[in-house]
C-alpha positions in Angstrom: 133.7 -11.0 -23.5 134.2 -11.3 -27.3 132.8 -14.4 -29.1 136.3 -15.9 -29.3 136.3 -16.3 -25.5 139.3 -14.0 -25.1 139.0 -11.0 -22.8 138.5 -7.6 -24.4 141.2 -5.0 -24.4 139.4 -3.0 -21.7 139.1 -6.2 -19.5 142.9 -6.8 -19.9 143.7 -3.2 -19.1 141.4 -3.4 -16.0 143.1 -6.6 -14.9 146.5 -5.0 -15.3 145.5 -2.1 -13.1 144.5 -4.5 -10.3 147.7 -6.5 -9.8 148.9 -6.3 -6.1 151.7 -3.9 -7.1 149.4 -1.6 -9.0 146.9 -1.5 -6.2 149.6 -0.8 -3.6 151.0 2.0 -5.7 147.6 3.5 -6.4 146.6 3.5 -2.7 149.9 4.9 -1.6 149.8 7.6 -4.2 146.2 8.7 -3.9 145.9 12.4 -3.5 143.7 14.5 -1.2 140.2 15.7 -1.9 139.6 17.1 -5.4 138.2 20.5 -6.2 136.2 19.6 -9.3 133.0 20.6 -7.6 134.4 24.0 -6.7 135.7 24.6 -10.2 132.5 23.6 -12.0 130.3 25.5 -9.5 132.4 28.7 -9.9 132.7 28.4 -13.7 129.0 27.8 -14.3 127.8 30.4 -11.8 130.3 32.9 -13.2 129.0 32.5 -16.7 125.4 32.5 -15.7 125.4 35.6 -13.5 127.6 37.7 -15.7 125.7 36.8 -18.9 122.5 37.5 -16.9 123.7 41.1 -16.4 124.5 41.3 -20.1 121.2 39.9 -21.1 119.2 42.0 -18.6 120.9 45.2 -19.8 120.4 44.3 -23.4 116.8 43.4 -22.7 116.2 46.7 -21.1 117.9 48.4 -24.1 120.4 50.3 -21.9 123.8 51.7 -23.1 126.6 49.2 -23.7 128.9 50.9 -21.2 126.5 49.9 -18.5 127.2 46.3 -19.4 130.9 46.8 -18.6 130.2 48.6 -15.3 127.6 46.2 -14.0 129.3 43.2 -15.5 132.7 43.8 -13.9 131.1 44.9 -10.6 129.2 41.6 -10.6 132.2 39.6 -11.7 134.4 40.6 -8.8 131.8 41.1 -6.1 129.8 38.0 -6.7 132.9 35.9 -7.3 134.4 37.1 -4.1 131.1 36.5 -2.3 131.0 32.9 -3.6 134.6 32.3 -2.6 133.9 33.5 0.9 130.8 31.4 1.2 132.6 28.4 0.0 135.4 29.0 2.4 133.0 29.3 5.3 131.0 26.3 4.3 134.1 24.1 3.8 135.6 25.4 7.1 132.4 24.5 8.9 132.6 21.0 7.6 136.2 20.8 8.8 135.3 22.1 12.2 132.4 19.7 12.5 134.8 16.8 11.7 137.3 18.1 14.3 134.6 18.3 16.9 133.4 14.8 16.2 137.0 13.6 16.6 137.4 15.3 19.9 134.1 13.9 21.1 135.0 10.4 20.1 138.4 10.7 21.8 136.7 11.8 25.0 134.1 9.0 24.9 136.9 6.4 24.4 138.6 7.7 27.5 135.4 7.9 29.6 133.3 4.9 28.4 135.7 2.6 26.5 133.3 -0.4 26.9 130.4 1.5 25.4 132.5 2.7 22.5 133.8 -0.8 21.9 130.2 -2.1 21.8 129.5 0.6 19.1 132.3 -0.9 17.0 130.9 -4.4 17.6 127.4 -3.4 16.5 128.6 -1.5 13.5 130.5 -4.5 12.1 127.7 -6.9 13.1 125.4 -4.9 10.9 128.0 -5.5 8.1 127.4 -9.3 8.5 130.3 -10.3 10.8 129.7 -12.7 13.7 131.4 -14.8 16.3 135.2 -15.0 16.5 135.7 -13.0 13.3 133.6 -10.1 14.7 135.6 -10.2 18.0 138.9 -10.2 16.2 137.8 -7.2 14.1 136.7 -5.3 17.3 140.0 -6.2 19.0 142.1 -5.0 16.1 140.2 -1.7 15.6 140.1 -0.8 19.3 143.8 -1.7 20.0 144.9 1.6 18.6 143.1 4.8 19.5 143.6 6.7 16.2 142.3 3.7 14.2 139.4 3.4 16.6 138.5 7.1 16.3 138.9 7.1 12.5 136.5 4.1 12.3 134.0 6.0 14.4 134.3 9.1 12.3 133.6 7.2 9.1 131.1 4.6 10.3 129.1 6.3 13.0 129.2 9.9 11.7 129.4 9.1 8.0 132.2 11.7 7.6 135.4 11.5 5.4 138.6 11.5 7.3 139.9 14.4 5.2 138.1 17.2 3.4 139.2 19.8 1.0 141.2 22.8 2.1 138.9 25.8 2.7 141.5 28.1 1.2 142.0 26.0 -1.9 138.2 25.5 -2.3 137.6 29.2 -2.1 140.5 30.0 -4.6 139.2 27.4 -7.0 135.7 28.9 -7.0 137.0 32.4 -7.3 139.4 31.6 -10.1 136.9 29.7 -12.1 134.2 32.3 -11.6 136.5 35.1 -12.9 137.9 33.0 -15.8 134.6 31.8 -17.2 132.5 34.8 -15.9 134.6 37.2 -18.0 133.6 35.4 -21.3 130.2 37.1 -21.7 131.9 40.5 -21.3 134.5 39.9 -24.0 132.7 41.5 -26.9 131.9 44.6 -24.9 135.5 44.8 -23.7 136.6 44.7 -27.3 134.4 47.6 -28.1 136.0 49.6 -25.2 139.4 48.8 -26.6 138.4 50.2 -30.0 137.6 47.0 -31.9 134.2 47.4 -33.5 131.7 44.6 -32.7 128.5 45.0 -34.6 126.3 42.7 -32.5 127.9 42.3 -29.1 125.0 40.6 -27.5 124.9 37.9 -30.2 128.7 37.3 -29.8 128.3 37.3 -26.0 125.6 34.7 -26.2 127.6 32.5 -28.6 130.8 32.7 -26.5 128.8 32.0 -23.3 127.2 29.0 -25.0 130.6 27.7 -25.9 131.8 28.2 -22.3 128.7 26.4 -20.9 129.2 23.5 -23.3 133.0 23.4 -22.7 132.6 23.3 -18.9 130.1 20.4 -19.2 132.3 18.5 -21.6 135.3 19.0 -19.4 133.3 17.6 -16.4 132.6 14.5 -18.4 136.3 13.7 -18.6 136.4 13.2 -14.9 133.0 11.6 -14.2 131.3 8.8 -16.1 129.1 10.8 -18.5 129.2 11.2 -22.2 130.8 14.6 -23.1 128.0 15.5 -25.5 125.2 14.9 -23.0 127.1 16.7 -20.3 127.9 19.7 -22.5 124.3 20.0 -23.8 122.8 19.7 -20.3 125.1 22.4 -19.0 124.3 24.6 -22.0 120.6 24.2 -21.6 120.6 24.9 -17.9 122.9 28.0 -18.2 121.0 29.3 -21.3 117.7 29.0 -19.5 119.0 31.1 -16.6 120.3 33.7 -19.0 117.0 33.7 -20.9 115.1 34.5 -17.8 117.4 37.5 -17.1 116.8 38.8 -20.6 113.0 38.5 -20.3 113.1 40.3 -16.9 115.2 43.1 -18.4 112.9 43.4 -21.4 109.8 43.4 -19.2 111.2 46.2 -17.0 112.8 48.3 -19.7 111.8 51.9 -19.3 111.3 51.6 -15.6 112.9 54.6 -13.9 113.4 56.5 -17.1 
C-alpha cells in the first residue's frame, strides 16, 4: 500500500474484480480447458526439429535442395506424428477419467456407507469436524453426480473436464506447421527464385526470433516476465539446434 495509506491502482482493480457480481459472472462464464500447452509444445518442437534438419544438412555441407526435401518431409510427418501422439495421450486421460467415474458410480450403488465414509475422511483431513463435517457429508452425498464429482476430484485427483483430444491434436499440428516452417523460409525463397546469399544465417535468425516470440507470447498468459521467457526458450531451442549442427558437421562425408 502506498505511504498515503490509500490502496494502489492494482489493489483497487483487484477489489473491483472480486465483487459478488463479478465473481458470479466469472464463474459462470469460465471456459473449458485451454490448449496453451499444446500450442507451445507444437510450436517449439516444430521449430527445433525443422531447424535441426536445416542445421544438420548445413553442417554436413549437403546441397540446399536436400534441406527442402528433408525439411518438408520432417515438417509434415513429425507434425502429424506429434498430433496423433497428443490425441492418443489426451484420449487416454479422458478414458481414465470416464473409467474412474463408472467405478465410483458402481461403488456408490454397492457400498454406499463405505463411499460415504470416504467423503467423511476426505473432509476431516481438510480440518472439518463434528456437526459441520456431517452436514458437508450429507450435502455431498445427497446427490449422486455431486458425490461422484467430489470423489473424482478429491480421491483420484482428476479434473472434471479435460481438453478435447481432437482440439489438442489440431492445436499441436497447426502450431508445429506454422512455426516449424520458419527455418525453411530462406530455402523456399531460393526455390521460388529469390536469391538468398546465406540461407543458413537467415534461417538461424528467423528461428531465433520464432523461439523468442513463442516464449514471450507464453509470458502473456502465465506469470513470467516476457524477456526471461523469451530468452529461456531461445537458449533451449538454440541449444538443440546447435547439437544437430555439430552432429551433421561431425558426420559430413559419411556415405559419400
